[in-house]
N, C-alpha and C positions, 0 to 999 in steps of 0.2 A: 333876232333879239338877243342881246347880251345880258350880262348880269347887272343888277341894280347897284351893286357896290363891289369893291374889290373883295374877292373870296379870301378866306383865311388860308394860311400856309399849312403844310403838313404838321401833324402833331395830335395830341390827345385833347379831347373836349369832354365835358361832363355830360354823360348820357343819362337815360332814365334809371339805369341800375348799375352804373359804374362808368369808368372812362371808356370812350370810344376813340379808336385811332383812325384818323383820316389821312389819306395820301392825296395831297393836292399841291403840286409843285409848279403850276404855271399860271399864277394869278395875273400875269401881265397881258395875256391874250383876252381880248374882249369881244371878238367877233363870233357870231353864231350862238345857237342855244347850247349851253353846257351839257355834258353827258356824265351821268353818275352810274357807276358799275356796282352791282350787288352780287356777291358770291354765293356759293352753295353751302350745304351742310359740310362742316369740317374744312371749309375753305378760308381764304383770306385775300387781301389785296394782291398777294403773289400770283393768284390765278389770273389776274387781269393785266399783267405787265406788258404783254404784246399789244393789247388794245390801248392801254394808257399811252405807251410810246408812240403809237400810230396816230391816235386821235389828237394828241397834244401838239401835233405839228400844225393844226388848223384851228383848234378851239379849246376851250377849257374842258378838262375832264378830271374826275376824281373817283376814288374808290375808298371804301372803309371796311373795317372788320366789324362784323356783327358782334353783339354781346357774347362773351364767352369764347370768342374765336380770335386767332391771331394775336395781335397786340392789344385787343380790347379786354375789358374786365366785365364781370357780372357778379352781383351779390348772390349768396347761397340760395335765396328764395326767389330768384329771377324767373319770370315766365318766358317760355319760348314759343308761345302760340304765334300764329301769323300776325294777329293784331298787335301783339307785343313787339314783334320785329319791325312792324310799321313805325312804332314809336322811335326806334333807332334811326330810321330814315328821316323822320320829322326833325329829330335833333340835328342830324347832319345837314339837312337842307337849311334849317334856320341858321346854323353856324356859318355855312358857306355864303349865305345871303343871296341865293339864287331864287328868283321868282318862278321861272319855268325851267324844266329840265327834261332831257331824254333819258329815260331809265332803261338800262340794259341789265337784265337779271338772268342768272343761271340757276336752274333747279329751285332750291329753296329761295334764292334771290329773285327768281322770276315770279314765283308766287307772291312774294312780298312786294315786288314792284307793281304787280297788278292790283293788289289790295291797297297800296298807297295811292295809286292813280284813281282808284274807285272812291277812296275817301277824300282825295284832294284833286278833283278834276281840273281845276284851274292852274295847277302847278305842273301837270304832266303834259309835255308836248308830243310825246310818242313813247312807245314801248317796244323793246326787243325782248322776247321771252324765249330763252334758249333752254332746251331740255326740261321744259316745264311740265309738272304733273297736272293732270286734270282731276275730275271728280273720282274719288276712290269708291270702290264697292264696299259698303259697310261690313258685310260678312267677311270678305277677304281681309279688310283692315283689322277687324277684330281678331281673326286667326293669326295674322302676322304679329300683332301686338302681344298676344298671349305667348307666342313662341319667343319673342324678344324679352318678355318679362320672366321667362323661365331660365333654367340652367342652360338652355340651348342658345342663349344670346350670342356667345362668341362664334358659334358655328353659323348661325343665321346671318350675322353681320359679315363674316368672312365670305360666305357664299354670295351674298348680295354685292359686296364690293368687287369680288372677282368677276361677276357677271357684267357689271356696268363699266369696269375698267377694260373689258375686252376691246382690243384694238388700240389701246393707249400707246403713245410713243414716249420714249424717255425724254425728259425726266417727268412727264405728266404723272405716271404711276407713282413715282417716289414722292413727289410733292403732295399729291392727293392723300396717299396713305399716311404720310407724316401728320397732316392736318387732322385727319379723321381719328387717328390714334391719340391725339391730344384732347379729344372730347370725351368727357366721363360718360359712363353708362347712364346715370340718371338724366344728364342733359341730352344725350342722344335719344333716349326714350321720349323726353318731352318734345324734342324737335320733330321726331317722326310722327308722333301722335298729332301734333299741331298741323302737319302737312296733310295727314289723313282727314282731319276734322274740317279742313277748309275746302269749300266747293268754289272753284274759280269761274264756273260757267255763268252764274248770274252777273258777276262783275264784268266779265269779258263781253257780255251782251249789252252792257250799259256804256262801255268805253266809247267816247266820242272822238278819240284821237287815233292817228295811224298806229297799227300794231303789226309786228312781224313775229312769227313763230319760227324758230330755228331748231332743227332736230337732227339727231344722229341715227345711225343704223339700228341701235338697240331699241329705239322707240317704234320701229315699224310694226312690231307685233304686240306692243303693250296696249291693252284696251284702255288703261287709265292715262295714257299720254295725252296731253292737251292738243298735240298736233293731230290726233285722231278724233278727238271729241269736238273740236272747234274748226271743222274743215272749211268754214266760210272765211276764216282769217288767212290772209296771205302767209305763205310759209316757204322755207328753204331747207333742203336736205343737204347736209354736209356728210358725204360718204367716207367710209374707211377710218372712222375715229371712234374713240370711246365716248362716254357720256360727256366728257370735257372737250367738246369739239373746238372750243375757242383756244384751248391750250395745244391740242394735237395738230390742228391746222389753222394756226393763227392768221396766216396771210389770207386764206380763203374766208375765214370768218370776218376779217377786216374789210374784205370786198363787199360782203353783205351789209356790214355796218355802214360803209361808205355810201352804198346805194340808198339805204334807208335814210341816212342823215341828209343826203342831198335833196330829199323831197320834203323835209320838215321845215316849216316856216314859223 
């Protein structure tokens, strides 16, 4: 199934709390269900360049910058809860004119993709959830938030980023850190709290379309990784990468993507 009308070209659209930047450069291709890529905390469309170039050889594909990220804007009082981020996806989908889409999300983007599909089951044709967090332990989340809200914030963030960037290849580490450093502390706290507050397990149990979980080495021992909590969902392990497996090993990630898309009708 293709699009119902020609999708909009790249540029900014009006989002719920400011302009949203969309990268969509291939509106002439009408075959296959389109793919929409959703980036992680501190990310941008730049994170998906290898996938956009690959998928666009065969079908429409787009990415966008979430509110307060990359080239998108956000008002000072903007919310960053998962439900709020879903509103950004809704705005992008409406602008593109796509009736059904395969959503490919990474980390924060994976959580948002799942929440969008749960809220709009008729518009999601499939989900790839990469590096997706699962249900957080409330006591642990409370402890982490307390540390982040204290003077320990720089040290806690630095330690966390160092850990999840283990195994990163150049220039993944440089691109990721540049984006994370552009996010203010108040916005970072909102995003992290929003991820802790969201429980993806009820939604993933309701999803009636194909789902694939993709995970990296760092998630093997994380009790709150979705790959460990939803073992009934098909999954793929991409070895030898950081949390940003789609950037470190783009070709391998694209093979998983190809396999998944070939089965989507």
